[in-house]
N, C-alpha and C positions, 0 to 999 in steps of 0.2 A: 467164431473168431478165435484165433490162438491167443494164449496168454501173452506171448511175445509181442504180437501185433497190438494188443490192447495196451500194454505198457508203453510201446512206442507212441501210440496215438495220444495217450495221456501226457507223455513228455513233450509232445508238440502242441497239443491243444491248451494245456494249462498256462504255459507262458503266453500264448496268444490271447487267452481270456484275460490274463493279468494286464497285458499291454492295452487291451481294449478298455478295461475298467479304468486304468490309469488315465487314458486319453479322455474318457468320458468325464472323469472328475476334474481334469484341468481345462477342459474345452472352453468354459466360460472366459478364462483368461485369454484365450486365443480367438474369441468370438467378436461380434460386432460391438461398438460402443453403446452405452446407454444414451438414448435420445430423449431429451427432456423438452417437451413442447411448452409453449406459453401456458401458465397456470399457477395454481396455489397449492402448496404442500402443507397439509394440516396435521401431520404427525411426525414423530421422530424418524429421521431418514439418514441412511448412510450411503455415501457415494465412494466408489473405488474404481481403479483401473482407468477407463476413459469415459468421459461424459461430454456430450455435445448439447449445448443449450440453444434452443431455436427461437426464444423470445423471452419476455420478462418472466421470471420465476420468483414467487414470493414464499417465504417461510413464515407462517403465521405465529402470532404471540403464543408462547407455551410449547412450541415445537423446536427441536434442535436439529440442525444439519451438521452431521459429522463427516468430514472428508479425510479419508485414510492416506497415509504416507504413499508417495509415488503416483497419486492420482493426477490425471491430466484433464482439466476442465476447459473446454473450448466453446467460445461464443460465436455463433453465426452472425454475420453482419446483416441486420434487418433494416427495413425501410425506416428512416427516421420518423418518429411519432406516427408510425403506421399501425396496422392491425395486430402486429405481434407485441405491441405495448399493452400493459395492463392499465396504465394511467396516462392517457394522452393529454387530458385537460390540465392535470396538475404538473406544471413544469417547474415549480419552485423546489420540489423535493424529489424529482425524478429526472432521468436522463433520456435523450431521444433514442438511444440504442439499447440493446438488450441488457437488463440488469439482473443481478441476484439480490433481491430485496429481502433484508433480514429484519423482521419484526420480532421473531423469536430469538434464536441464538445460532451462531456459526462457530464450530470448532474445527479449524483447518490446521492440524498440527502434523507437519511433515517431520523429517529428520534430516540431518546434515547430508546423508547419503541418498535419501529418498525424498527430495523436495516435492511439494505439491505445485503444479503448474496451472495458472489461470492465464489464458491467452486467447487470441483470435483464431477462428477456424479458417480464415482466409488463406489462400495460397501465397499472396503477397501482402502480408499484414501491415497495417498502418495505425498510428495512434488514433484512438477514437472509434475503432471498429466495434467496440462494445462499450457499455456505459460504466458500471461500477459494481463493486460489492457494496451495496447501499444499506447502511445501518440506520434504522428508523426507531427511535425511542426504545433502545435495547441495551442490555448490560451484559458484562462478563463474556464478551466475544474474544476469540484468540485466533490470530493468524501467525503461525510460527513455521519457519523454514518453508516459505512459499516463494515461488518466482511468479511475478505478476507483470504482464506486459500488454501493450496495445489497447488499453482502456482509455476512456475519456478522463475521468477522475477515479482511478482504479479502486482505491479504498476511500469511501466517503461516508462520514457520519452526519446524519441530521438528528441531533439529539441522541447520538449513539456513543457507547463506551466500548473501547476495544484496545487490546494490546497487540502491537505489531512488532515482532521480534525475529531477528535472524533471517529477514526476507531480502530478496533482490528485486527491486522495482525499476523497470527500464522501459523506454519507448512508449510511455503513456503521455496523454495530454498533461495531466497533473498526477503525480504518484499518489499522494495522500492529502485529503482535505476533510475538514469537519467544522461544524458550527452548532450552537445551541439554537433550538427552535422553541419559541416561547410557549406554544401550546402543548409541548411534550413534557412529560414528567422527568425524563432522563436528561441531564445536562451533557453537552458535548464534551467528551473527555477521551484523550488518547495518550497511551504510553508507547513511545516509539524508540526502540532500543536495538542496537547492534545490526542495523540494516545497511545495505548498499542501495542508495537512491541516486541513480545516475543515468544520464542520457534521456531525461524526460523534458517536456516543455517546462514544467515547474516541479519543484521537489515537494515541500510540505507547505500546505496552505492552512492557516489557523484563522478562523473567522467567528464573528458574532458571539462573543462571550464564552467561547470554548476555552478549555484548559488543557495544556499539553506538557508532557515531559518528553523532551527530545534529547537523547543522550547516546553517546558512543556510536554514532552513525557516520558513514561516509556519504556526504551529500555533494555530488560533483558533476560537472559537465551537463547541468540542466540549462536549457536555452535561456530562460527568462529569469528564474530565481532559484535559490536554494531553499530559503525559508521566507514565507510571507505571512506576517501577522497583521490583522486588521480588525476593526469593529469591536474594540474592547476585549479582544482575546488576551489570554494570559498564558505565558509559557516560561519554562525553565530550560534554556538552551545551553547545554553543558557537555564538554568533552567530545565535541564533534569535529570532524574535518570538513570544512565548508569551503571548497576550492573550485576554481575553473567554471563557475556558473556565470550567467549573464550578469546578475547581481547576486551577491552572497546572501544578504538579509535585507528585506524591504519591510518597513513598518508604516502603518496608517491608522490613526485613531486608536492607539493602544496605550495602556497605562501600566501593564503588568508583565512586560517582557524583561527577563533578566538573561543576559548573554555573558557567560563567563567560562574561562578555561577551555576555549576552543582554539583550533587553528583556522583562522579566517584569512585567506590570502589568495592572490592570483585570480580573483574574479574580474571579469572583463570590464565592467563599467565601474561599479563601486563595491567595496566589501560590505558596507552597510549604507543604506539610503533611506532617508525619511521622506515621505510623500506629503503633499499639501494636506494640512489637517492634523498632522502629527505634532501637536504643540507640547506634549509632555516630554520631559527629558528621558533618556535611556541610559541605564546603568550597564556598562560593558567592561568590567575590569578583568585583569589577569588572562587576557587572550594573547595569542601570537598572531601578529598581523603580517608576517612575511619579511619584516625588517625591524631594526631597532632605531631607524631614522624617524623621528616623530613627525617631521614634515611630510615624508612619504606616506606614513600611516594616514595623516590627515587628508592628503590628496585623494585618497580612495574612500573617504567618508563624506556623505552629503547631509548637512544638518544646518543649524542656526548660522554658522559662519557663511554659508552660501545663500541662505534665505532666512531673513530675520523673523519670519512668521513661524518657523519650525522650532522644535525643541533641540536640546544639545545632547550629543552622544559623549558620554564620559568614558574615555578609553584609557584613563590614567592607570598606573600600576600594570602596564602591559608587560608581558614576560619577554625575556631576551633570547629565547630559542624555542623551537617547536615543542609542543606538549606531546611527549612520546606515547602516552596512554590514551590519547584522544583517538576517536574513530573506531573502526571495527578491528578487533584483535586479529592478528594474522595467525 
């Protein structure tokens, strides 16, 4: 073979080999999604790109699930309480559809430009297609810059501690819920900051002696309620926009809800409503209620004035204009 022909072959072959190697290195990104069947994950695990969950998946105590920015996690709609469930008999702490059960820890930290998506795998998704990111007796969990949709109660703590920040939760049965479970060491505790919680059946549900910080969120256009506190739950609800929900805030058998410096207005039934059994008074100072007319403010509050068995909502010292720094920063 002549030297000239050899040089020409190298000039053609080397770029081809480089292209082939480059394709081989990036091909996993172009390949099929990771399929996760029903089962238990016992060691530290990282998910990235696209993940399809086929049934209940549990992260055991001591293991951490890390989800990388830009990952898409899809839940296949399984038979309710069927063979793809890990815990069919225990319905007090589990959901009928596929769950991501966290007994260890979850770190799902996206970025503003590369959010992590948790959603239904269905072609025509509906709320309740999957169960929950279900936190059981676990601490130091983080959901940051996540979009979460079409779950039953998409983020739910049973004695779980989690920070949910800069997330977008929509088209869920209930976006966020949690409670303390007496047999668990970890008390139910959530820090809910800078989220858009909109277009769900319910926004944030605080139950059974849980503790919450709910601040700087947009909680709007949820069909039944924006925030629902019940069963001795305690919460500091501050600097939120709570608007255009069925009811803005509902309270039942609570003693530790403080509601201050929010914009609470334009909810369809009531801005704040006490349910039968809510006999304790509620402190709600320094909020904007959509008007400076005290009678109009009172018309959208249901408390002792409407039912003498209920407590009283103290909305004195209401502000005279919307609180500009409430809600999600633009």
